[in-house]
N, C-alpha and C positions, 0 to 999 in steps of 0.2 A: 535536563536539569534534575528531574526527579530521581533519575538513576544515580547521579552523583550524590544527592542528599541520602538516599537510601544507604549507599556504601559508607558514607560518613558516619551515620547513626550507628550502623552495624560495627564499624571500627571503633567508635568511641565506647559502645556497650562492651565489647569484647576486651578492650583495653582496660576498662573499668574493673572486670572481673579478676584482673591480675594485680589491682592496687591494694596494698595493705589496708585493712580497716581504719588504721591510724592516720591515713593519708588521704588527701583529695587528688582528684584528676583535674588538671587545669589545662584548658584548651583556649588559645588566643586565636580569634578570627580577624583578619585585617584585610585591607583593600582600599582603593582610592574612593573618594566621595562618589556616590552613585553606583557603586559596584554591586550592591545587593547584600553586603555583608551582615547587616542587622537582620534581614530576612532569613539568611541562612542560619545565623547563630541562634535566633529565636525558634526556628523550626526544629533544629537539632535538639535544643534544650527541652522543648515540649515533647518531642518523640521519646527521648530518654525517660522522661517522667511516665509516659504512657507505658513503655516497656517495664518500668520498674513497677508501676501498679498492676500490670498483667502478671508479674512473677511473684507478687506478695499481696494477694487480694485478702481483704479482711484482717490484716495484721497491722501492728504498730509501724512496720516498715513500710507502709504504703504512702507515708508523707512524701512530699516531693524530694526527689534525690538530686535534681540538677537545677541550677539557677543560671539565668541569663543576665550577664552584667555588662552593660554598655559603659564606655569610657566618657560619654558625654558630661557626667557629672564632675569630670576633672578639668572642664573649661575654666579658665581664670574668669572671675566675676568681672562685671563692668567697672567696679571700683579698682579692681587690681590692674585692669588694662589702663585705666586713667593714670595709674602710678608708674607706667612703664616710661621709658625714655622718650618714645614717640608714640604717644597715646592715639593720635589720629590715624596712623598706620596700624596700630595694634587693633583698633576697633574695625578698621576696613578689612584686615587680614584675619579677623577672628575665625578660628579653625585651622590656622597654620599651627605647626608643631610648637612654636615658642608661645603660643597663646593657651597651652595646657599646663597643668601642674603635674608633670611626670613624676616628680619625686613623691608626691602623696600617693599616686598610683602605685609606685614601686613599694612603698610602705605597706599598702593593702595586700599586694601580692605576697610579700614576705610573711605577713600575719597568716594568710591562707595557707601557707607552706608549713606553718608550725604544726606538729602532731596533734591530731585530735584525741582527747582524753576526756574523762567525766568532768573535768573541771572547765572544759572549753566553753567560752562564752559566745553569744551571738555577736557577729561583727557587723558593722554598718558602713555602707558605701554612699556616696552622694549620687543624686540624680540631677537631671537638667529640667527645668520648667521652662517651656518654650513661651508660655504667657507672659512671664516676668523676664525672659531671656537671661536667666542666671542659674547657677547650681543651687541645689537644695541639699544641705549637709544631712548626713545620717539618715537618708531617705529609704535606702534599700537594705533590708535585713538579710543577713546570710547566717542561718541557723547552724548549729553544729550537725544537725542531720543532713545538711547539704554536703554531698560528697563529690559533686561534679560542678565545675564552674565553667560557663561557656563566656569568655570575655569577647567583646567586640569593639573595635576601634580602628581608626585610620593608621595609627602609629605603633600598632602592637607587634609589628616585625621590622621596625625601623632600626638600622645599624647605627644608632646614636644613643649614648647614655642619657637619661635613665631607661629608656624604652628597651634598649639591648639588654640591660641588666634584668629587667622583668621578664623579657622574652627567654632569658636562660633559666628562669624558674618554671617555665611551662612544660608540660608534658608533650603537647603538640602545638605547632604553629601552622595555621591554615591560611592561605591567601586567595581571596576572590579576584580572579583576573576578568577584565572586561575591556571591550573596545572603547577607546576614548569617546568616540562619537555616540556610542550607546549611553555611556555615563553622562555625557553633556545633555542628551535628550531627556534623561531622567532628572537631572538636576534642574533643568528649566522648568519642567513640569512641577517639580517639588517646590521650588522657590515661589512660583506664582500661587500654587494651591495654598502654601503656608502663609502667604502674605508677606514673605520676606522680600519680594520684588513686586512692583506694580504691574508689570506686564512682561511678556516673553523677551522683549529687547533688554530691559534691565536685568532680567534673570540670566540671559545669555552673558551679559558683561560680568555679572558676579561669578558665573561658572568659569568664564574664561580667565578672569584676572585673579581669582582667588582659589576656587575649588580645584581647578585643573592644574594650576601652579602647584598646589599642595600635592596633587596627585603625581605629578612628575617627580617631586621629591621622594614620594613613597616608593615609586617604582625603581628609581635609580639607586636608592640606598636600602634596599630590602635585604634582610638576613635570609639565609637558606631556610627554606620551610619544608614541612613534612607533606603537605598537600596543597595543590593549586587546583581551585575549583573555577570552571569556566562559567560565567554568568552570561546568559542570553536571555532574550525576551520571549520565553515560552510562557504559558499560563501560571500565574502567581509570581512572575518576575518582570511583568510589565511596568512601565514608568507609574502607573497610577497605584500600583501595589508597593512601590518602594518609598520608604521613609527615611532611609540613610544612604 
């Protein structure tokens, strides 16, 4: 796994060198629940910032170059789920494609695609607070100095609007491929650890009836991507290390 990460960091860094100063490099990392996409996106973003600091020590350019941006903040709120035609199903299936605000995500991507200039303002994206189980508006700041965005989310390579419209604006689409049983094991561990499920049995039901149902849709309706990353349970990618 480490070799794959090293190669992707190198590719992103070299690609960035050819991006005009007025533009951002946008990379979308997708995969089914439990694939390890969050881990990959965060590692790549952090390593790009380390490379940037090494190449510009002691200068004003040593500010972070890359930002990691999960799409969790685009979950519909519980109040919005209540307003859907079948709120019981909407709450039970939270995490499915229809329980996200894809249109708002697309608006952010379009703003990030606008040319950078002296007048460019800091943009803000929502985050997701697992304690209150709802998004938090304008919680992630994206400063004009951020020139690389590593997005992460289940549906970022889904062949369905508005996700496909956002995908068309990305420089790169990466997909984290994982065996379904490996993902299931990770999801059961995660749900119990996070208190989402009381025990392994209820966690397994949630994985089977929601997460992996979503995963099947993601796999069957995936756009063509630039990179496929194979996720395995080596060090750093074991279930206890996975958050998404």
